[in-house]
C-alpha positions as CSV (number, residue, x, y, z in Angstrom):
1,X,-24.7,-20.1,30.7
2,X,-26.2,-19.6,34.2
3,X,-24.7,-17.5,37.0
4,X,-24.0,-20.8,38.8
5,X,-22.1,-22.1,35.8
6,X,-20.0,-18.9,35.6
7,X,-19.3,-19.1,39.3
8,X,-18.1,-22.7,39.0
9,X,-16.0,-21.9,36.0
10,X,-14.4,-18.9,37.7
11,X,-13.7,-21.0,40.8
12,X,-12.1,-23.7,38.6
13,X,-9.9,-21.2,36.9
14,X,-8.8,-19.6,40.2
15,X,-7.9,-23.0,41.4
16,X,-6.2,-23.8,38.1
17,X,-4.1,-20.7,38.3
18,X,-2.6,-21.4,41.8
19,X,-2.2,-25.1,41.3
20,X,-0.8,-24.6,37.8
21,X,1.8,-22.3,39.1
22,X,2.8,-24.8,41.8
23,X,3.0,-27.6,39.3
24,X,5.3,-25.6,37.0
25,X,7.4,-24.6,40.0
26,X,7.7,-28.2,41.3
27,X,8.5,-29.6,37.9
28,X,11.2,-27.0,37.3
29,X,12.7,-26.8,40.7
30,X,15.0,-29.9,40.4
31,X,16.6,-28.5,37.2
32,X,16.7,-24.8,38.1
33,X,20.5,-24.8,38.2
34,X,21.1,-27.3,35.4
35,X,22.1,-26.4,31.8
36,X,19.9,-27.8,29.0
37,X,22.6,-30.3,28.1
38,X,22.7,-31.5,31.7
39,X,18.9,-31.8,31.7
40,X,18.9,-33.9,28.6
41,X,21.8,-36.1,29.9
42,X,19.8,-36.7,33.1
43,X,16.3,-37.2,31.8
44,X,16.6,-38.1,28.1
45,X,16.0,-36.3,24.9
46,X,12.6,-34.9,25.9
47,X,14.0,-33.5,29.1
48,X,12.2,-33.5,32.4
49,X,8.5,-34.3,31.8
50,X,7.5,-35.9,35.2
51,X,8.0,-34.9,38.8
52,X,11.2,-35.8,40.6
53,X,9.9,-36.8,44.0
54,X,11.8,-35.7,47.1
55,X,13.5,-38.7,48.7
56,X,12.5,-37.9,52.2
57,X,9.0,-36.4,51.6
58,X,7.9,-38.5,48.7
59,X,6.4,-35.3,47.2
60,X,7.1,-33.0,44.3
61,X,8.3,-30.1,46.4
62,X,7.6,-26.5,45.8
63,X,10.2,-23.7,45.9
64,X,10.2,-20.1,47.2
65,X,8.1,-19.2,44.1
66,X,5.0,-21.0,45.4
67,X,5.8,-20.2,49.1
68,X,5.7,-16.4,48.2
69,X,2.7,-16.8,46.1
70,X,0.8,-18.3,49.0
71,X,2.0,-15.4,51.3
72,X,0.9,-13.0,48.6
73,X,-2.6,-14.5,48.6
74,X,-2.7,-14.4,52.4
75,X,-1.7,-10.7,52.4
76,X,-4.5,-10.0,49.9
77,X,-7.0,-11.8,52.0
78,X,-5.9,-9.8,55.1
79,X,-6.5,-6.6,53.2
80,X,-10.2,-7.1,53.2
81,X,-11.9,-3.9,54.1
82,X,-8.8,-1.8,53.5
83,X,-8.5,1.1,51.0
84,X,-6.9,0.3,47.7
85,X,-3.7,2.2,48.6
86,X,-3.4,0.1,51.8
87,X,-3.4,-3.3,50.1
88,X,0.3,-3.4,49.2
89,X,1.3,-2.8,52.9
90,X,-0.8,-5.7,54.0
91,X,1.0,-7.9,51.5
92,X,4.3,-6.5,52.6
93,X,3.5,-7.6,56.1
94,X,2.8,-11.0,54.8
95,X,6.1,-11.1,53.0
96,X,7.8,-10.3,56.3
97,X,6.2,-13.3,57.8
98,X,7.6,-15.4,54.9
99,X,11.0,-13.8,55.5
100,X,10.9,-15.0,59.1
101,X,10.2,-18.6,58.0
102,X,13.2,-18.5,55.7
103,X,15.6,-17.1,58.2
104,X,14.7,-19.8,60.8
105,X,14.2,-17.1,63.4
106,X,11.2,-16.7,65.8
107,X,9.4,-19.7,64.5
108,X,5.8,-19.6,65.8
109,X,4.6,-22.1,68.2
110,X,2.3,-24.4,66.2
111,X,-1.2,-23.1,66.3
112,X,-0.3,-19.5,67.3
113,X,1.3,-18.1,64.2
114,X,3.4,-15.4,65.9
115,X,5.6,-13.4,63.5
116,X,8.0,-12.5,66.2
117,X,8.9,-9.4,68.2
118,X,10.2,-6.4,66.2
119,X,8.7,-7.7,63.0
120,X,5.6,-5.8,61.6
121,X,4.3,-9.0,60.0
122,X,0.9,-10.1,61.1
123,X,0.6,-12.2,64.2
124,X,-2.4,-14.2,62.9
125,X,-0.8,-15.8,59.9
126,X,-2.2,-19.2,59.1
127,X,0.7,-19.9,56.8
128,X,3.1,-19.6,59.7
129,X,1.5,-22.6,61.3
130,X,2.6,-24.8,58.3
131,X,5.9,-26.5,59.1
132,X,6.6,-27.2,55.4
133,X,6.8,-23.5,54.7
134,X,9.9,-23.1,56.9
135,X,12.0,-25.1,54.5
136,X,14.4,-23.0,52.5
137,X,14.1,-23.8,48.8
138,X,16.6,-21.5,47.1
139,X,15.0,-18.2,48.3
140,X,16.0,-15.2,46.1
141,X,18.7,-13.0,47.5
142,X,16.9,-9.9,46.3
143,X,13.7,-10.8,48.2
144,X,15.7,-11.6,51.3
145,X,17.8,-8.4,51.3
146,X,14.8,-6.2,50.5
147,X,12.7,-7.7,53.3
148,X,15.6,-7.5,55.8
149,X,16.1,-3.8,55.0
150,X,13.4,-2.5,57.4
151,X,11.6,-0.6,54.7
152,X,9.0,-1.3,52.1
153,X,9.8,-0.7,48.4
154,X,7.4,0.9,46.0
155,X,7.5,2.2,42.5
156,X,7.9,5.8,43.6
157,X,10.8,5.1,46.0
158,X,12.7,2.1,44.6
159,X,14.2,-0.2,47.2
160,X,16.9,-1.3,44.7
161,X,17.4,-1.6,41.0
162,X,16.8,-5.3,40.6
163,X,14.8,-6.6,37.7
164,X,15.1,-10.2,38.8
165,X,12.0,-12.5,38.5
166,X,11.3,-12.6,42.2
167,X,8.5,-10.1,41.8
168,X,6.6,-11.6,38.8
169,X,6.8,-15.2,40.0
170,X,4.6,-14.5,43.0
171,X,2.2,-11.9,41.4
172,X,-0.6,-14.1,40.2
173,X,-2.9,-13.8,43.3
174,X,-3.3,-10.1,42.5
175,X,-4.9,-11.1,39.2
176,X,-7.5,-13.5,40.8
177,X,-8.1,-11.4,43.9
178,X,-11.2,-9.9,42.4
179,X,-13.2,-9.4,39.3
180,X,-12.7,-6.0,37.6
181,X,-15.6,-3.6,37.9
182,X,-16.1,0.2,38.2
183,X,-14.8,0.2,41.8
184,X,-11.6,-1.7,41.0
185,X,-10.8,-1.6,37.3
186,X,-8.6,-4.0,35.4
187,X,-6.0,-1.2,35.1
188,X,-6.0,-0.8,38.8
189,X,-5.6,-4.5,39.3
190,X,-2.6,-4.5,36.9
191,X,-1.1,-1.6,38.9
192,X,-1.6,-3.6,42.1
193,X,0.4,-6.4,40.6
194,X,3.2,-4.0,39.8
195,X,3.1,-2.5,43.2
196,X,3.4,-5.9,44.9
197,X,6.4,-6.7,42.8
198,X,8.0,-3.3,43.5
199,X,8.0,-4.2,47.3
200,X,11.2,-6.1,46.6
201,X,12.2,-5.3,43.0
202,X,12.7,-1.7,42.1
203,X,13.7,-1.6,38.5
204,X,10.8,-0.9,36.1
205,X,11.5,-4.2,34.3
206,X,11.3,-5.9,37.7
207,X,7.7,-4.7,38.3
208,X,6.1,-3.9,35.0
209,X,6.2,-7.5,33.8
210,X,4.1,-8.4,36.8
211,X,1.4,-5.9,35.7
212,X,1.4,-7.6,32.3
213,X,1.1,-11.1,33.8
214,X,-1.7,-10.0,36.1
215,X,-3.7,-8.6,33.1
216,X,-3.3,-11.9,31.2
217,X,-4.3,-14.0,34.1
218,X,-7.2,-11.8,35.1
219,X,-8.7,-12.1,31.6
220,X,-8.2,-15.9,31.7
221,X,-10.2,-16.1,34.9
222,X,-12.8,-13.4,34.5
223,X,-13.0,-12.9,30.7
224,X,-11.8,-10.1,28.5
225,X,-13.1,-6.8,27.1
226,X,-14.4,-8.7,24.1
227,X,-16.4,-12.0,24.3
228,X,-14.3,-15.0,23.5
229,X,-11.0,-13.1,23.6
230,X,-8.1,-15.5,23.0
231,X,-4.8,-15.7,24.8
232,X,-2.7,-14.0,22.1
233,X,-5.1,-11.1,22.0
234,X,-5.1,-10.9,25.8
235,X,-1.3,-10.7,25.7
236,X,-1.4,-7.8,23.2
237,X,-4.0,-6.0,25.3
238,X,-1.9,-6.5,28.5
239,X,1.2,-4.9,26.8
240,X,-0.9,-2.0,25.5
241,X,-2.4,-1.4,28.9
242,X,1.1,-1.4,30.5
243,X,2.1,1.3,27.9
244,X,-0.8,3.4,29.2
245,X,0.0,2.8,32.8
246,X,3.7,3.6,32.5
247,X,3.9,6.1,29.6
248,X,7.1,7.7,31.0
249,X,9.1,4.5,31.4
250,X,11.8,4.2,28.8
251,X,12.0,0.5,29.2
252,X,8.5,-0.2,27.8
253,X,9.6,-0.5,24.2
254,X,12.1,-3.2,25.1
255,X,9.5,-5.1,27.1
256,X,6.9,-4.8,24.4
257,X,9.3,-6.0,21.7
258,X,10.4,-9.0,23.7
259,X,6.8,-10.1,24.5
260,X,5.8,-9.5,20.8
261,X,8.8,-11.6,19.8
262,X,7.6,-14.4,22.1
263,X,4.1,-14.4,20.6
264,X,5.5,-14.6,17.1
265,X,7.9,-17.4,17.9
266,X,5.0,-19.4,19.3
267,X,3.8,-19.9,15.7
268,X,6.9,-21.2,14.1
269,X,8.1,-24.7,13.5
270,X,11.4,-24.6,15.4
271,X,12.1,-26.6,18.5
272,X,11.1,-25.0,21.8
273,X,14.7,-24.8,23.1
274,X,15.7,-22.8,20.0
275,X,12.9,-20.3,20.5
276,X,13.4,-20.0,24.2
277,X,17.1,-19.3,23.7
278,X,16.1,-16.2,21.7
279,X,14.1,-14.9,24.6
280,X,16.6,-15.4,27.4
281,X,16.9,-17.6,30.4
282,X,14.3,-16.2,32.7
283,X,16.5,-14.9,35.5
284,X,15.1,-11.4,35.0
285,X,11.4,-10.6,34.9
286,X,11.0,-9.6,31.3
287,X,12.5,-12.8,30.2
288,X,10.4,-14.9,32.6
289,X,7.3,-13.2,31.2
290,X,8.4,-13.7,27.6
291,X,9.2,-17.4,28.0
292,X,5.8,-17.9,29.8
293,X,4.0,-16.1,27.0
294,X,5.7,-18.2,24.4
295,X,4.9,-21.5,26.1
296,X,1.4,-20.5,26.9
297,X,0.4,-19.4,23.4
298,X,2.2,-22.3,21.7
299,X,0.5,-24.8,24.0
300,X,-2.7,-22.9,24.8
301,X,-4.7,-26.1,24.9
302,X,-2.2,-28.4,26.5
303,X,-1.1,-27.6,30.1
304,X,1.4,-30.5,30.3
305,X,3.2,-29.6,27.1
306,X,3.3,-25.9,28.1
307,X,4.9,-26.4,31.5
308,X,7.3,-29.0,30.1
309,X,8.5,-26.5,27.5
310,X,8.8,-23.8,30.1
311,X,11.2,-25.7,32.4
312,X,13.5,-27.5,29.8
313,X,16.1,-24.8,29.2
314,X,19.3,-23.5,30.9
315,X,17.7,-20.8,32.9
316,X,15.4,-20.2,35.9
317,X,13.3,-23.3,35.2
318,X,11.1,-23.2,38.3
319,X,10.1,-19.5,37.8
320,X,9.4,-19.8,34.1
321,X,7.5,-23.0,34.9
322,X,5.5,-21.3,37.7
323,X,4.5,-18.3,35.6
324,X,3.6,-20.5,32.6
325,X,1.5,-22.7,35.0
326,X,-0.2,-19.6,36.4
327,X,-1.3,-18.5,32.9
328,X,-2.3,-21.9,31.5
329,X,-4.0,-22.8,34.7
330,X,-6.1,-19.6,34.6
331,X,-7.1,-20.1,31.0
332,X,-7.7,-23.9,31.1
333,X,-8.9,-24.2,34.7
334,X,-8.1,-27.0,37.1
335,X,-10.1,-29.3,34.9
336,X,-7.4,-28.7,32.2
337,X,-4.6,-30.0,34.4
338,X,-4.0,-33.7,34.4
339,X,-4.7,-35.5,37.7
340,X,-1.1,-36.8,37.7
341,X,0.2,-33.3,38.5
342,X,-2.0,-33.0,41.6
343,X,-1.3,-36.5,43.0
344,X,2.1,-35.9,44.5
345,X,2.2,-32.1,44.7
346,X,3.4,-30.8,48.1
347,X,0.9,-28.7,50.0
348,X,-1.8,-29.4,47.3
349,X,-4.7,-29.1,49.8
350,X,-3.3,-25.9,51.2
351,X,-3.0,-24.4,47.8
352,X,-6.6,-25.4,46.9
353,X,-7.9,-24.0,50.1
354,X,-6.1,-20.7,49.5
355,X,-7.6,-20.6,46.0
356,X,-11.0,-21.2,47.4
357,X,-10.5,-18.4,50.0
358,X,-9.8,-16.0,47.1
359,X,-13.1,-17.0,45.5
360,X,-15.2,-15.7,48.4
């Protein structure tokens, strides 16, 4: 394989990761607050397997999950030239810009991207020029309250004790931000994912799952420590690396056991809904990760089946769909995502542009 081939494959997988997350988000968003029985009643025995297009927009709309993922990516891009320890603050500033869009205050004049007086967000945010990003799509209360507090959370000084999934659902850009090397190791990339989640979610189970996700996605995009490493092995390595990064955290055995259970369930013959019920509903980060791991391993070669399984349950369907889409998109690439999922996806071109920006 030539260098050019590798570059094209990496670019395709970066695009696949962000688009895949948006697809899972958009598929799951209409059923986020429905029980499984309600989903089956509304969509038939297979549940929701196609987009529900917004009546006004005619699009499969994204939720706060993809909105915040885009702002994560913009924050990472704005950190170019900064020291490693300064990167989380740049992303925090980007999250403050997102917060402004969701509160409907100090909207920028189109083309100017002003964050607003008194807000340390950046005043050159391209995303704040996008009117669609001002729409409120069930933004998480934990994210809103943390970002309105006036201080930035981190792992050393927790802003709260939330372990909700609002940290992991936006973490994927940290994984594709750069290829691991001696100047920025994979462990450091994992730790960055955790630090970005800890900005708003202070419980260890609110930010450690983000580190595990980032490790899995990073291997999917850039390759693992061993040639040809498969997804199941990448998951095992991700958990072991998290153990090394967080040796004093008493919650690691619980997280490791849940992820291991998810990987094992992926190999049985039971219905997806039965297996997912054993893992939880995805409202908290460790359950979101576990459901995504289950769906990704079980359907490692079929993006459509994987995201469909991830959203058809009684829990946080858009977040479990988004994280599953991030993983499968990173491993299968954009070429592994059927064109039907791109056709009506809201802000598709913006998402692809952001992915391409992360490639450079």
